[in-house]
C-alpha positions in Angstrom: 54.3 109.0 105.1 50.7 110.0 105.9 48.7 106.8 104.0 51.5 104.8 106.2 50.6 106.9 109.4 47.4 105.8 109.2 46.7 103.0 107.8 49.8 101.5 110.7 47.7 103.9 113.6 44.3 102.0 112.1 46.5 98.6 112.8 47.5 99.1 116.5 44.0 100.5 116.9 42.2 97.1 115.5 45.2 95.2 118.0 44.3 97.4 121.3 40.7 96.2 120.9 40.2 93.2 119.1 38.0 94.9 116.5 39.3 92.1 113.9 39.2 89.0 116.8 42.7 89.3 117.9 43.1 91.5 120.9 46.3 92.5 121.9 47.0 93.5 126.1 50.2 94.6 127.3 51.3 92.0 128.9 51.3 90.2 125.6 54.5 92.1 124.8 56.6 91.7 127.5 58.6 88.7 125.1 59.3 84.7 126.3 62.4 83.2 125.5 61.3 80.6 123.7 59.4 81.8 121.1 61.9 85.0 120.6 64.1 82.4 120.0 62.0 80.6 117.3 61.2 83.6 115.8 64.9 84.9 115.0 65.6 81.5 113.6 62.3 81.6 111.1 63.6 85.6 110.3 67.1 85.4 110.1 66.7 84.0 106.5 63.7 86.2 105.7 66.3 89.0 106.7 69.7 88.4 104.8 67.4 87.2 101.9 65.4 90.9 101.6 68.8 92.4 102.1 71.3 90.7 99.9 68.0 91.0 96.8 67.8 94.9 97.4 72.1 95.3 96.8 70.8 92.9 94.4 68.6 95.3 92.1 70.9 98.1 92.2 73.7 96.0 90.5 70.7 94.9 88.2 69.9 98.4 87.5 73.5 99.5 87.1 73.0 96.6 84.2 70.4 98.2 82.7 71.6 101.5 82.7 74.9 100.6 80.9 72.9 99.7 77.6 71.4 103.6 76.9 68.6 105.1 78.1 66.2 103.1 75.5 67.0 100.1 77.3 66.9 101.7 80.4 63.0 103.4 79.6 61.7 99.5 77.7 63.2 97.9 81.5 60.9 100.7 83.0 57.5 100.0 80.8 58.3 96.2 81.4 58.3 96.1 84.8 55.1 98.3 85.3 53.3 95.8 82.5 54.7 92.1 84.2 54.2 94.1 87.9 50.1 93.4 86.7 51.1 89.4 87.5 51.2 90.4 91.2 47.6 90.9 91.2 46.8 87.4 90.5 49.7 85.7 92.1 50.3 87.3 95.5 46.7 86.2 96.5 46.5 83.1 95.3 50.1 82.4 97.2 49.4 84.1 100.7 45.7 83.0 100.9 47.5 79.5 99.9 50.4 79.8 103.0 47.2 81.1 105.3 45.5 77.2 105.1 49.1 75.8 104.7 49.8 77.3 108.6 46.3 77.2 110.2 46.1 73.3 108.8 50.5 72.4 109.5 49.7 74.0 113.1 46.5 71.5 113.7 48.1 68.6 112.7 46.7 68.0 109.3 49.5 67.0 107.6 47.7 66.1 104.1 45.4 68.8 104.3 48.3 71.0 103.9 49.5 69.0 100.9 46.3 69.0 99.4 46.1 73.4 99.9 49.6 73.3 98.5 48.9 71.9 95.4 45.8 73.0 94.7 47.1 76.7 95.0 49.5 75.4 92.7 47.5 74.2 89.9 45.3 77.5 90.5 48.6 79.7 90.2 50.1 77.9 87.1 46.2 78.2 85.3 45.6 81.5 85.6 50.0 83.0 84.8 49.6 80.6 81.8 46.4 83.0 80.3 48.0 86.0 81.6 50.7 85.4 79.6 49.4 84.2 76.6 47.7 88.4 77.0 50.4 90.0 77.3 52.5 87.7 74.4 48.8 88.9 72.3 48.6 92.4 73.5 52.2 93.2 73.6 51.9 96.1 71.6 48.8 97.9 73.1 50.8 97.6 76.8 53.9 99.5 75.0 52.0 101.8 73.3 50.0 102.9 76.4 53.4 104.5 77.6 55.7 105.3 74.2 55.3 105.9 70.3 59.3 106.4 70.5 60.7 103.7 68.0 64.1 103.8 70.1 61.9 102.3 72.7 59.7 100.2 71.5 62.0 97.5 70.2 64.3 96.5 73.3 60.7 96.8 75.1 58.8 94.2 72.5 61.8 92.4 73.1 61.7 92.5 77.0 57.6 91.2 76.9 58.5 88.8 74.7 61.7 87.0 76.1 61.4 88.0 79.8 57.3 88.4 79.9 56.8 84.0 79.8 59.6 83.6 83.1 57.4 85.7 84.9 55.5 82.6 85.3 58.8 81.5 87.1 59.0 84.1 89.7 55.2 83.5 90.6 56.6 79.9 91.4 59.2 80.9 93.4 56.4 83.8 95.5 54.5 80.7 96.1 57.1 78.6 97.2 58.6 81.0 99.4 54.5 81.9 101.0 54.8 77.6 101.5 58.1 79.0 103.5 56.8 81.2 105.5 54.0 79.5 106.5 55.7 76.2 107.6 58.8 77.8 109.3 61.5 75.9 106.5 62.8 79.4 105.6 66.4 78.6 105.1 66.1 77.3 102.2 63.9 79.9 100.0 65.7 82.3 101.3 69.1 81.1 99.7 67.6 80.3 96.4 65.9 83.8 96.6 69.6 85.5 96.8 70.5 82.2 94.4 68.5 84.1 92.3 70.5 87.4 92.0 74.0 86.6 92.6 74.8 83.0 90.8 72.2 83.6 87.9 70.4 86.7 86.8 73.3 89.5 87.3 76.4 86.8 86.2 74.2 85.8 83.1 73.3 88.9 82.2 76.7 90.3 82.6 77.6 87.4 80.3 74.8 87.4 77.9 74.1 92.0 76.8 78.5 92.4 77.7 80.5 89.7 77.6 79.3 88.5 74.4 77.8 92.1 72.8 74.1 90.8 72.8 72.4 94.0 74.4 69.4 94.4 75.0 68.2 90.8 74.3 71.3 89.2 76.0 69.8 91.8 79.5 66.7 90.1 78.8 67.6 86.4 78.0 69.8 85.5 80.9 66.4 88.1 83.3 64.4 85.1 82.2 66.8 82.0 83.0 67.2 83.5 85.7 63.7 83.1 86.8 63.0 80.0 85.3 65.8 77.7 86.6 64.5 79.8 90.1 61.2 78.6 89.4 61.5 74.6 88.9 63.6 74.6 91.6 61.3 76.3 94.0 58.0 73.9 92.6 60.3 70.9 93.3 60.8 71.7 96.7 57.3 72.3 97.3 56.3 69.0 96.1 59.2 67.3 98.0 57.1 68.3 100.6 60.0 68.8 103.5 58.0 71.3 104.4 55.1 69.4 105.7 55.5 68.5 109.4 54.9 71.6 112.3 57.6 73.8 113.8 56.3 73.7 117.1 55.2 70.8 118.9 52.9 71.0 121.8 54.1 68.9 125.1 
């Protein structure tokens, strides 16, 4: 609470003083009808996606819990280890989004496309190296958290089966950043909802419970959802349907 209070207060101070280049006056806080409608149009799909994704992860935790304590522990370890890739993927995605937004606003369409292609190549190359390191040193990663053999097996299988699919998730995150930068949020928001409710939850349940594959089925279902959505998101980025400004000056 204190850390949020501090950072929020500093952000308000920054806007009030213009310390970081953007100063907000009281008159700027009065809503404009046209901009408010545009903000609602862009943000509504994102809000729906975030809400349904949060509920979906609650369901996923229920599926994990149903497979026993060792799988729950393995899932927790895997989530921590696999989230290390966010240190790489999030900065690349967000910085690419900034360049895309600025380029589209300046009507520099080809520059926005070049930024997207460059960012995409950087993401694939860097996450590819991370995945290689993850597979080679997975034993060391797991041993940093547990020496319990009952947990080791599921954790090892999770990193082997689900681990490489973080590339698919990072491609989805990258495409999401492009969607937000361009204001074309509907398709990617729908894809985010589908990733959990149409792919991950049904596949994980069917493989783990219906086909009695246990945690192997769980990791496989999770992996497939990432690969399918990652491929779809990449095709959307390379279709260039987002490469046009959403705000047109008269």
